[in-house]
N, C-alpha and C positions, 0 to 999 in steps of 0.2 A: 436664077433670079432674073426678073425683068426690072428694068429701071429706065427712067428718062435719061436722055443724053447729058453728059457733063455734070453728073451728080457729084457734088464736092465730097471730099473725105473728112473735112473738119467743118465745124459750125460754131456760132456764137451762142453762149448760154449765160443766163443771169443766175449766179450762184450765191446762195446765202451761206456765209461762213459762221456767223453768229447773229443774234438778234440785232436788227437795224443795220446789218452789214451785208450789202449785196454788191457783188463785183462781176463785171463782164469777163468771161474767159473763153478761150478757144478749146473745144473738146471734140473728140472723134464723132462723126456721124454714125449712129448705131447701125450694125449689120443685122439684117433680118433673118430669122429662121424660116424654115419651109412654110410655116403656117402664119407668118407675120407680114405686116404691111408697114412700110415707111411712109409717114405723113409729113408733108411740109406744113408747118403750123401757121395758120393765117390769122387766128384770133384767139385770145385767152382772156377770160374774165377773171378778175380778182375776187376771191371768195373770203368769207369770214374766217375760214380755217387757215387760209394763207396768211391773213393778218395776224392770227393768233400765234402761228409759228414765228412770224416775223417779229412780233413784239415779245413773246415769252419763251420761244424755243421749245415749246412742248404743248401738247393737248392730252391731258390724262396720261395714259401709259405710253403714248407716242412721244418720244423725246428726240430732238435733233442732236445727234452725237458726232456727226461729221458733216462736211459741207453738203448742202441740199439745194436742189432746184425746185422752186415752188411752182404752183399753177396746175389746175386740173380741169378747168372748164374750157374745152378747146374744140376746134374744128380745123379742117385744112384740106389738102389736096394729095391724092395718092401719087407718089413719085417712084416707089419701088415695091416689089412684092416677092415673097418666096414662091418656090415651084408648086406648092400645093394650094395656093390661094386661088379660089375659083369665083368668088362673088364680086370681085372688083377688077377694074381696068385702070391703066395709068391715066392720070389727070381727072379721075373721079373726085367729086366734091363730097366730103364725109364729115359726120359728127363722130366724136370719139367718146365712147363710154369709158370712164377712166379707171374702172376697177376690174381687173382680169382675175377670174376665179378658177378654181381647180376643175370644176365640172364633174367631179366624181364623188364628193363627200355627200353625207346625208342631206345637208341643207341645199346643196346644188341640185341634187336629184329630185328634191321636193319642190324645186322651182323658186326657192327662197335663197338664191345665190348671194344676195347681199349679206347673208349671215355666214358665208363660207369662212372658216377660220384661217384659210391660207390665201385670202385675197391679196393681190398685188395692186395697190391703189396709188395712182400718181400723186406725188407730193405728200405722201404719208411716210415718214421716216421708216426705213432707210431708202425708200423708193423715190427716185428723181421724178420731177414733174415736167410741165409743158412750157416753161419760160425758156424755150430753146427754138432753134429754127426747124429741127426735125425730131420726131419721136417715132418709135416703133410700137406697134400694138398688135395683139393677136386678131386675126381676121374677124372672129365672131363678136368682137367688141367695137366694130366699126359699122356705121350705118350711112347709107347714101342720103344726100340731101338734094331736094329739087332746086332748079336754077333760081326760082323766085325767092328762095330762103337765103338770106345773107349769112356770111360766116359768123358774124356777131350773134345773130338770132340762133344759129345752130349751136354756138357755145352756150347760150342761155338755156338750151335743152337740159343741161346738167342740173342747175337749180330748179328748173321746171319739173324735172323728174322727181325731185323730192316732194313737190306738191302733188303730183299725180299719184305717187306711191302713198302719200298720206291720205288722199281722198279714197283710194282703193282700200286701204287698211280700215277706214271707217265705213266702208260701203256707202259712200255719199250718194244720195238719191236725188233725182230731179225734183225740184220744188222745195228742197230743204232750206233751212235757215242756218247760216254759218257765221261765226265770228273768228277772225284771224288777228291774234294779238302779236304785234311786232312786224313792222313794214320794212325790214331789210330786204335784200334781193330775194331771199328764199320766201319771205312772207309775201312780197309783191308777186312772185311767180305762183304762189299758192292761190292768190286771187284769181289768176288766169285759170288755174286748175279747177277751182270751185265753179267758175263760170262754165268751163268746158264740160263739167259733170252735171250741169243744169241747176245749180243752186239758185233759188229764187231771191234770197236775201243774203247779201254778202256784206257783213259789218266788219270794219277794220279799226284798229287802234294803234297809235304811235304818238310820240311827242314831237316829231319833226314835220312841220307843215308840208315840205316838199314831198315827203314820202306819202302822206295822206292824199295829196293832190294826185300823185302818180297812181295810187291805188284806185281812186275814183275814175281816172282815165282808162284804167285796165279793166274796169267792170264792177268795182265795189259799189254798193248801193248807199252805204252810210259810212262816214268817217268820224272817229272820235279822237280828239286831241286830249291825251291823258293829263296834259298840263292844266287843262281848263275844266275837265269834268271827270267824275268817277266812271270808269269804263263799265263796271257791273251795273250801276244804276242806269247808265245810258242804254246798255243792251236791253235791260228789262223794260225800259220805257219804249224802245223801238219795237219790241216783241210783245207788247201788251202785258208785261209782267210775267211772261211765261219762261223766257230764256230761249236759247238757240238749240237746234237739233244737234249741231256739231260745233265744238270749240277747238281751234288750232292754236297752240302756243308755239310761235316761231322765233321768239326773241332770246330764248335761253335765260330768261329773267325770272327769279323766284316769285316776285310779286305778280308778274304777268301770268304765271302758271296758276297761282291761287285765284286770280281774277277770272281766268279762263274757266276754271272749275266752277266758280260761283255763278258764272253767266250761263251755265249749261242747264237745260230744262230737265225735268223728271224723265228718266229713261233715256237721256241723251248720251252723247259720246264726247270724250276728251282725248285729243290727239296731241302727243308730246313730240314736237319736232325739234325745238331748240335745245341746246345742251348748256345747262347752267355751269358756272365755275365750281360750285360745290356739289358733293355727292348726295346730300340729304336735304330735303325741303319739307317743312311741315305742310300737310294737306288735311282738309277737314274730312276725316274718315266717316263720322256719322252721316255727313251730307252725301258722301259717295255711296254708302250702304243704303240709307233711307230712300235715295232717289234712283238706285240701281244705275249708277253712272258707269258706262264701259270706258276703260282707259286703254289707249293704244300707244305703244312706243313705236317710233319710226327711226330706222337706221338706213340712211342713204335711200336705195331704191332697187327694184328688180323688175325686169320685163316692162320697162316704161319707154325706152328710147324711140321705137318706131311710132308709138302712139303720140309721144310728145312732138316728134317731127311733123306728123300729120296735123296736129292741132295748130302748131305754129305756122305751118305753110297755109293753113286755111284762112289766116288773117283774123283769127278770133279776137285778138287784142293787139294793139300797136306796141309790141315789146321793144322795138327799136328805140322808142322814146325813153327807155330806161338808161340808155347808154349816154352818160353825161360827160365822160372824160376818156380821151384816147391818147395812148403813148406808144412810141416805138420801143423795141426791146432794149435799146441802149439807155432808156430812161425808166427801167423797171423799178429802181429804187424810188424815183420821184412818183411813179404811179402808186406804189405801195403807201408812200407818205400821204399822197392825196386821198386815197381810200381810208387811211387811218384817221386823218385829222379833219376831214371835211364832211362829217356826217350830215350837216345841215344843208349842204349844197350838192353833194355827189350821190348818185344812185348806184350806177354800175360803172366801174373803171375797167377799160379793156386795153390789153397790150397786144401789139401787132409785131410778132417776131420777124416777119419777112418784109416789112415796109422799109 
């Protein structure tokens, strides 16, 4: 194993013992296998799934049954590596793709490794996440980042990857018209993805003005405040009563999903990105059939990280402007509370484990 000098044997971790209960603890620094890399974590974004575990202790079939370390949107610096690692050197700056798959199952071999049944995904019970000073990850799920890309931007490549994958699933074409309903961090990064794929018209909807303004700065062409106007009527007005080529639902809200479907043109596409709290939502089946609407489910992402890093490094949008709140690891609980309670003022909350 290669490592930097004076690598510590223990580290600080922010551990969730139960909902709303996060405590700082000293834990061992992970030991890397021959094909693994140890990363000094420099930035971790707080995601909606982190908040869901923090508030409810579960997401669907994933239940927090023992103490868990949250956080999966992360980047950092290579500080140790196993003997078989060949793609990295010590002190390389890297983005971490947080879901390590088996590589041998049918889905992995088909290139759809996000559907691997044996994926080990950071901060998904029982797997610990990145609110720690060091994490280990298999070499093939690390990606170099250029000097001009900040650690915060590299961490944002995780939600950005969801938008890229959604755009690929829908075969989004240059010149397309798009509506994205829900301007949380994933929705905002989906705006950047739609712009990167050449969408001509990017319409967004939300109920928080700060998020709508952020979307316009990132590249949206029209913003709809759903407190003030009906989103379907507004989309129809903007598109000359035709509807959009592709609708993205990123809020996980049943009403937003129904609106996204209704805003889709004949022969258009509906992309379901957000996960609602309930399993079943009524949808207008005659509308889907009569208009031949194609519907795509989106689960995380696959084969997106290098492309995402290239897009972000190109400066296509000022994603750094999304980072509204910064906390050290010692204030992880305060960071979670900020993200949970300040929807009208915070866009992206970032934790810095080694500050």
